[in-house]
PDB file as gemmi writes it, atoms N, CA and C in Angstrom:
CRYST1    1.000    1.000    1.000  90.00  90.00  90.00 P 1                      
ATOM      1  N   UNK A   1       8.115  -1.582  22.977  1.00  0.00           N  
ATOM      2  CA  UNK A   1       8.009  -1.289  21.561  1.00  0.00           C  
ATOM      3  C   UNK A   1       8.051  -2.581  20.763  1.00  0.00           C  
ATOM      4  N   UNK A   2       7.325  -2.638  19.674  1.00  0.00           N  
ATOM      5  CA  UNK A   2       7.372  -3.834  18.830  1.00  0.00           C  
ATOM      6  C   UNK A   2       8.736  -3.983  18.170  1.00  0.00           C  
ATOM      7  N   UNK A   3       9.031  -5.214  17.752  1.00  0.00           N  
ATOM      8  CA  UNK A   3      10.289  -5.500  17.084  1.00  0.00           C  
ATOM      9  C   UNK A   3      10.340  -5.004  15.654  1.00  0.00           C  
ATOM     10  N   UNK A   4       9.259  -4.498  15.130  1.00  0.00           N  
ATOM     11  CA  UNK A   4       9.223  -4.015  13.754  1.00  0.00           C  
ATOM     12  C   UNK A   4       8.020  -3.122  13.539  1.00  0.00           C  
ATOM     13  N   UNK A   5       7.952  -2.569  12.353  1.00  0.00           N  
ATOM     14  CA  UNK A   5       6.838  -1.701  12.020  1.00  0.00           C  
ATOM     15  C   UNK A   5       5.718  -2.472  11.349  1.00  0.00           C  
ATOM     16  N   UNK A   6       4.550  -1.869  11.315  1.00  0.00           N  
ATOM     17  CA  UNK A   6       3.429  -2.513  10.636  1.00  0.00           C  
ATOM     18  C   UNK A   6       3.072  -1.798   9.335  1.00  0.00           C  
ATOM     19  N   UNK A   7       3.790  -0.727   9.017  1.00  0.00           N  
ATOM     20  CA  UNK A   7       3.492   0.020   7.800  1.00  0.00           C  
ATOM     21  C   UNK A   7       4.639  -0.070   6.812  1.00  0.00           C  
ATOM     22  N   UNK A   8       4.285  -0.227   5.557  1.00  0.00           N  
ATOM     23  CA  UNK A   8       5.238  -0.102   4.464  1.00  0.00           C  
ATOM     24  C   UNK A   8       4.903   1.190   3.733  1.00  0.00           C  
ATOM     25  N   UNK A   9       5.915   1.976   3.435  1.00  0.00           N  
ATOM     26  CA  UNK A   9       5.746   3.175   2.622  1.00  0.00           C  
ATOM     27  C   UNK A   9       6.327   2.855   1.264  1.00  0.00           C  
ATOM     28  N   UNK A  10       5.463   2.812   0.258  1.00  0.00           N  
ATOM     29  CA  UNK A  10       5.858   2.376  -1.075  1.00  0.00           C  
ATOM     30  C   UNK A  10       5.750   3.544  -2.051  1.00  0.00           C  
ATOM     31  N   UNK A  11       6.811   3.806  -2.810  1.00  0.00           N  
ATOM     32  CA  UNK A  11       6.713   4.854  -3.833  1.00  0.00           C  
ATOM     33  C   UNK A  11       5.687   4.452  -4.897  1.00  0.00           C  
ATOM     34  N   UNK A  12       4.838   5.379  -5.256  1.00  0.00           N  
ATOM     35  CA  UNK A  12       3.836   5.116  -6.282  1.00  0.00           C  
ATOM     36  C   UNK A  12       4.471   5.244  -7.661  1.00  0.00           C  
ATOM     37  N   UNK A  13       4.149   4.320  -8.567  1.00  0.00           N  
ATOM     38  CA  UNK A  13       4.667   4.441  -9.936  1.00  0.00           C  
ATOM     39  C   UNK A  13       4.285   5.801 -10.529  1.00  0.00           C  
ATOM     40  N   UNK A  14       5.258   6.490 -11.059  1.00  0.00           N  
ATOM     41  CA  UNK A  14       5.012   7.803 -11.644  1.00  0.00           C  
ATOM     42  C   UNK A  14       4.681   8.870 -10.612  1.00  0.00           C  
ATOM     43  N   UNK A  15       4.750   8.539  -9.327  1.00  0.00           N  
ATOM     44  CA  UNK A  15       4.464   9.503  -8.281  1.00  0.00           C  
ATOM     45  C   UNK A  15       2.992   9.746  -8.023  1.00  0.00           C  
ATOM     46  N   UNK A  16       2.105   9.003  -8.704  1.00  0.00           N  
ATOM     47  CA  UNK A  16       0.663   9.210  -8.566  1.00  0.00           C  
ATOM     48  C   UNK A  16       0.095   8.251  -7.523  1.00  0.00           C  
ATOM     49  N   UNK A  17       0.121   8.679  -6.268  1.00  0.00           N  
ATOM     50  CA  UNK A  17      -0.336   7.829  -5.171  1.00  0.00           C  
ATOM     51  C   UNK A  17      -1.826   7.515  -5.263  1.00  0.00           C  
ATOM     52  N   UNK A  18      -2.615   8.448  -5.758  1.00  0.00           N  
ATOM     53  CA  UNK A  18      -4.062   8.218  -5.848  1.00  0.00           C  
ATOM     54  C   UNK A  18      -4.378   7.137  -6.878  1.00  0.00           C  
ATOM     55  N   UNK A  19      -3.714   7.166  -8.025  1.00  0.00           N  
ATOM     56  CA  UNK A  19      -3.941   6.137  -9.047  1.00  0.00           C  
ATOM     57  C   UNK A  19      -3.460   4.773  -8.546  1.00  0.00           C  
ATOM     58  N   UNK A  20      -2.330   4.744  -7.853  1.00  0.00           N  
ATOM     59  CA  UNK A  20      -1.806   3.489  -7.322  1.00  0.00           C  
ATOM     60  C   UNK A  20      -2.729   2.934  -6.246  1.00  0.00           C  
ATOM     61  N   UNK A  21      -3.270   3.810  -5.409  1.00  0.00           N  
ATOM     62  CA  UNK A  21      -4.231   3.397  -4.386  1.00  0.00           C  
ATOM     63  C   UNK A  21      -5.457   2.754  -5.039  1.00  0.00           C  
ATOM     64  N   UNK A  22      -5.937   3.382  -6.105  1.00  0.00           N  
ATOM     65  CA  UNK A  22      -7.108   2.840  -6.801  1.00  0.00           C  
ATOM     66  C   UNK A  22      -6.793   1.486  -7.433  1.00  0.00           C  
ATOM     67  N   UNK A  23      -5.620   1.354  -8.045  1.00  0.00           N  
ATOM     68  CA  UNK A  23      -5.235   0.079  -8.658  1.00  0.00           C  
ATOM     69  C   UNK A  23      -5.163  -1.035  -7.616  1.00  0.00           C  
ATOM     70  N   UNK A  24      -4.538  -0.740  -6.490  1.00  0.00           N  
ATOM     71  CA  UNK A  24      -4.418  -1.760  -5.445  1.00  0.00           C  
ATOM     72  C   UNK A  24      -5.793  -2.200  -4.938  1.00  0.00           C  
ATOM     73  N   UNK A  25      -6.729  -1.258  -4.858  1.00  0.00           N  
ATOM     74  CA  UNK A  25      -8.078  -1.592  -4.411  1.00  0.00           C  
ATOM     75  C   UNK A  25      -8.837  -2.397  -5.466  1.00  0.00           C  
ATOM     76  N   UNK A  26      -8.826  -1.914  -6.702  1.00  0.00           N  
ATOM     77  CA  UNK A  26      -9.604  -2.571  -7.760  1.00  0.00           C  
ATOM     78  C   UNK A  26      -9.045  -3.930  -8.161  1.00  0.00           C  
ATOM     79  N   UNK A  27      -7.737  -3.994  -8.381  1.00  0.00           N  
ATOM     80  CA  UNK A  27      -7.139  -5.222  -8.898  1.00  0.00           C  
ATOM     81  C   UNK A  27      -6.693  -6.183  -7.802  1.00  0.00           C  
ATOM     82  N   UNK A  28      -6.262  -5.634  -6.678  1.00  0.00           N  
ATOM     83  CA  UNK A  28      -5.717  -6.494  -5.633  1.00  0.00           C  
ATOM     84  C   UNK A  28      -6.641  -6.728  -4.460  1.00  0.00           C  
ATOM     85  N   UNK A  29      -7.660  -5.876  -4.325  1.00  0.00           N  
ATOM     86  CA  UNK A  29      -8.553  -6.006  -3.183  1.00  0.00           C  
ATOM     87  C   UNK A  29      -7.908  -5.507  -1.894  1.00  0.00           C  
ATOM     88  N   UNK A  30      -6.896  -4.639  -2.013  1.00  0.00           N  
ATOM     89  CA  UNK A  30      -6.189  -4.122  -0.853  1.00  0.00           C  
ATOM     90  C   UNK A  30      -6.561  -2.661  -0.624  1.00  0.00           C  
ATOM     91  N   UNK A  31      -6.842  -2.318   0.602  1.00  0.00           N  
ATOM     92  CA  UNK A  31      -7.133  -0.939   0.951  1.00  0.00           C  
ATOM     93  C   UNK A  31      -5.890  -0.333   1.565  1.00  0.00           C  
ATOM     94  N   UNK A  32      -5.387   0.721   0.949  1.00  0.00           N  
ATOM     95  CA  UNK A  32      -4.191   1.419   1.403  1.00  0.00           C  
ATOM     96  C   UNK A  32      -4.508   2.907   1.455  1.00  0.00           C  
ATOM     97  N   UNK A  33      -3.588   3.684   1.988  1.00  0.00           N  
ATOM     98  CA  UNK A  33      -3.784   5.126   2.089  1.00  0.00           C  
ATOM     99  C   UNK A  33      -2.792   5.868   1.210  1.00  0.00           C  
ATOM    100  N   UNK A  34      -3.269   6.832   0.411  1.00  0.00           N  
ATOM    101  CA  UNK A  34      -2.317   7.664  -0.319  1.00  0.00           C  
ATOM    102  C   UNK A  34      -1.541   8.512   0.676  1.00  0.00           C  
ATOM    103  N   UNK A  35      -0.260   8.679   0.431  1.00  0.00           N  
ATOM    104  CA  UNK A  35       0.592   9.409   1.343  1.00  0.00           C  
ATOM    105  C   UNK A  35       0.162  10.839   1.588  1.00  0.00           C  
ATOM    106  N   UNK A  36      -0.567  11.436   0.648  1.00  0.00           N  
ATOM    107  CA  UNK A  36      -1.038  12.812   0.812  1.00  0.00           C  
ATOM    108  C   UNK A  36      -1.807  12.992   2.122  1.00  0.00           C  
ATOM    109  N   UNK A  37      -2.428  11.918   2.623  1.00  0.00           N  
ATOM    110  CA  UNK A  37      -3.169  12.001   3.878  1.00  0.00           C  
ATOM    111  C   UNK A  37      -2.252  12.361   5.046  1.00  0.00           C  
ATOM    112  N   UNK A  38      -0.959  12.111   4.898  1.00  0.00           N  
ATOM    113  CA  UNK A  38      -0.015  12.248   6.011  1.00  0.00           C  
ATOM    114  C   UNK A  38       0.945  13.420   5.839  1.00  0.00           C  
ATOM    115  N   UNK A  39       0.661  14.264   4.883  1.00  0.00           N  
ATOM    116  CA  UNK A  39       1.461  15.464   4.708  1.00  0.00           C  
ATOM    117  C   UNK A  39       2.280  15.466   3.437  1.00  0.00           C  
ATOM    118  N   UNK A  40       2.828  16.620   3.095  1.00  0.00           N  
ATOM    119  CA  UNK A  40       3.553  16.785   1.839  1.00  0.00           C  
ATOM    120  C   UNK A  40       4.761  15.868   1.692  1.00  0.00           C  
ATOM    121  N   UNK A  41       5.432  15.544   2.776  1.00  0.00           N  
ATOM    122  CA  UNK A  41       6.622  14.682   2.695  1.00  0.00           C  
ATOM    123  C   UNK A  41       6.265  13.266   2.244  1.00  0.00           C  
ATOM    124  N   UNK A  42       5.021  12.852   2.438  1.00  0.00           N  
ATOM    125  CA  UNK A  42       4.596  11.497   2.077  1.00  0.00           C  
ATOM    126  C   UNK A  42       3.931  11.436   0.699  1.00  0.00           C  
ATOM    127  N   UNK A  43       3.771  12.583   0.056  1.00  0.00           N  
ATOM    128  CA  UNK A  43       3.149  12.613  -1.269  1.00  0.00           C  
ATOM    129  C   UNK A  43       3.953  11.742  -2.226  1.00  0.00           C  
ATOM    130  N   UNK A  44       3.255  11.072  -3.120  1.00  0.00           N  
ATOM    131  CA  UNK A  44       3.920  10.206  -4.090  1.00  0.00           C  
ATOM    132  C   UNK A  44       4.169   8.805  -3.562  1.00  0.00           C  
ATOM    133  N   UNK A  45       3.660   8.520  -2.372  1.00  0.00           N  
ATOM    134  CA  UNK A  45       3.799   7.198  -1.765  1.00  0.00           C  
ATOM    135  C   UNK A  45       2.428   6.709  -1.315  1.00  0.00           C  
ATOM    136  N   UNK A  46       2.337   5.417  -1.053  1.00  0.00           N  
ATOM    137  CA  UNK A  46       1.163   4.869  -0.390  1.00  0.00           C  
ATOM    138  C   UNK A  46       1.627   4.203   0.891  1.00  0.00           C  
ATOM    139  N   UNK A  47       0.745   4.227   1.895  1.00  0.00           N  
ATOM    140  CA  UNK A  47       1.033   3.575   3.170  1.00  0.00           C  
ATOM    141  C   UNK A  47       0.228   2.291   3.220  1.00  0.00           C  
ATOM    142  N   UNK A  48       0.938   1.211   3.405  1.00  0.00           N  
ATOM    143  CA  UNK A  48       0.312  -0.107   3.465  1.00  0.00           C  
ATOM    144  C   UNK A  48       0.481  -0.650   4.879  1.00  0.00           C  
ATOM    145  N   UNK A  49      -0.630  -0.965   5.536  1.00  0.00           N  
ATOM    146  CA  UNK A  49      -0.591  -1.581   6.857  1.00  0.00           C  
ATOM    147  C   UNK A  49      -0.505  -3.092   6.654  1.00  0.00           C  
ATOM    148  N   UNK A  50       0.591  -3.658   7.094  1.00  0.00           N  
ATOM    149  CA  UNK A  50       0.808  -5.102   6.920  1.00  0.00           C  
ATOM    150  C   UNK A  50       0.316  -5.800   8.196  1.00  0.00           C  
ATOM    151  N   UNK A  51      -1.011  -5.911   8.291  1.00  0.00           N  
ATOM    152  CA  UNK A  51      -1.618  -6.460   9.501  1.00  0.00           C  
ATOM    153  C   UNK A  51      -2.464  -7.701   9.225  1.00  0.00           C  
ATOM    154  N   UNK A  52      -2.474  -8.154   8.008  1.00  0.00           N  
ATOM    155  CA  UNK A  52      -3.228  -9.336   7.629  1.00  0.00           C  
ATOM    156  C   UNK A  52      -2.325 -10.571   7.696  1.00  0.00           C  
ATOM    157  N   UNK A  53      -2.923 -11.751   7.828  1.00  0.00           N  
ATOM    158  CA  UNK A  53      -2.122 -12.979   7.776  1.00  0.00           C  
ATOM    159  C   UNK A  53      -1.408 -13.097   6.421  1.00  0.00           C  
ATOM    160  N   UNK A  54      -0.290 -13.790   6.429  1.00  0.00           N  
ATOM    161  CA  UNK A  54       0.512 -13.948   5.210  1.00  0.00           C  
ATOM    162  C   UNK A  54      -0.304 -14.455   4.031  1.00  0.00           C  
ATOM    163  N   UNK A  55      -1.255 -15.354   4.272  1.00  0.00           N  
ATOM    164  CA  UNK A  55      -2.059 -15.918   3.173  1.00  0.00           C  
ATOM    165  C   UNK A  55      -2.846 -14.826   2.463  1.00  0.00           C  
ATOM    166  N   UNK A  56      -3.363 -13.862   3.218  1.00  0.00           N  
ATOM    167  CA  UNK A  56      -4.140 -12.772   2.615  1.00  0.00           C  
ATOM    168  C   UNK A  56      -3.231 -11.847   1.798  1.00  0.00           C  
ATOM    169  N   UNK A  57      -2.035 -11.588   2.330  1.00  0.00           N  
ATOM    170  CA  UNK A  57      -1.084 -10.746   1.612  1.00  0.00           C  
ATOM    171  C   UNK A  57      -0.625 -11.435   0.331  1.00  0.00           C  
ATOM    172  N   UNK A  58      -0.438 -12.739   0.384  1.00  0.00           N  
ATOM    173  CA  UNK A  58      -0.051 -13.487  -0.808  1.00  0.00           C  
ATOM    174  C   UNK A  58      -1.163 -13.466  -1.842  1.00  0.00           C  
ATOM    175  N   UNK A  59      -2.415 -13.508  -1.406  1.00  0.00           N  
ATOM    176  CA  UNK A  59      -3.553 -13.425  -2.334  1.00  0.00           C  
ATOM    177  C   UNK A  59      -3.539 -12.104  -3.088  1.00  0.00           C  
ATOM    178  N   UNK A  60      -3.298 -11.019  -2.388  1.00  0.00           N  
ATOM    179  CA  UNK A  60      -3.220  -9.702  -3.049  1.00  0.00           C  
ATOM    180  C   UNK A  60      -2.092  -9.705  -4.074  1.00  0.00           C  
ATOM    181  N   UNK A  61      -0.935 -10.244  -3.696  1.00  0.00           N  
ATOM    182  CA  UNK A  61       0.192 -10.301  -4.619  1.00  0.00           C  
ATOM    183  C   UNK A  61      -0.148 -11.110  -5.861  1.00  0.00           C  
ATOM    184  N   UNK A  62      -0.846 -12.228  -5.687  1.00  0.00           N  
ATOM    185  CA  UNK A  62      -1.253 -13.055  -6.835  1.00  0.00           C  
ATOM    186  C   UNK A  62      -2.204 -12.288  -7.727  1.00  0.00           C  
ATOM    187  N   UNK A  63      -3.158 -11.601  -7.153  1.00  0.00           N  
ATOM    188  CA  UNK A  63      -4.126 -10.823  -7.940  1.00  0.00           C  
ATOM    189  C   UNK A  63      -3.442  -9.749  -8.766  1.00  0.00           C  
ATOM    190  N   UNK A  64      -2.371  -9.187  -8.217  1.00  0.00           N  
ATOM    191  CA  UNK A  64      -1.643  -8.126  -8.912  1.00  0.00           C  
ATOM    192  C   UNK A  64      -0.573  -8.665  -9.844  1.00  0.00           C  
ATOM    193  N   UNK A  65      -0.371  -9.983  -9.838  1.00  0.00           N  
ATOM    194  CA  UNK A  65       0.621 -10.591 -10.722  1.00  0.00           C  
ATOM    195  C   UNK A  65       2.050 -10.315 -10.277  1.00  0.00           C  
ATOM    196  N   UNK A  66       2.223 -10.210  -8.980  1.00  0.00           N  
ATOM    197  CA  UNK A  66       3.569  -9.935  -8.420  1.00  0.00           C  
ATOM    198  C   UNK A  66       4.230 -11.238  -8.025  1.00  0.00           C  
TER     199      UNK A  66                                                      
END                                                                             
């Protein structure tokens, strides 16, 4: 088993995972999945696969002003 996970489950602002997914794609250039894809318990969250090199993740953060 790996020493850690590759997914982050992030609560969507206001609980709107679809709007947050769209924002991350449009403004950050990041493709994520709305939690609704994974069942009712994941609704209101987005699943982020942290599989890119750190430089790419930092670029997304810069684009989003984080």
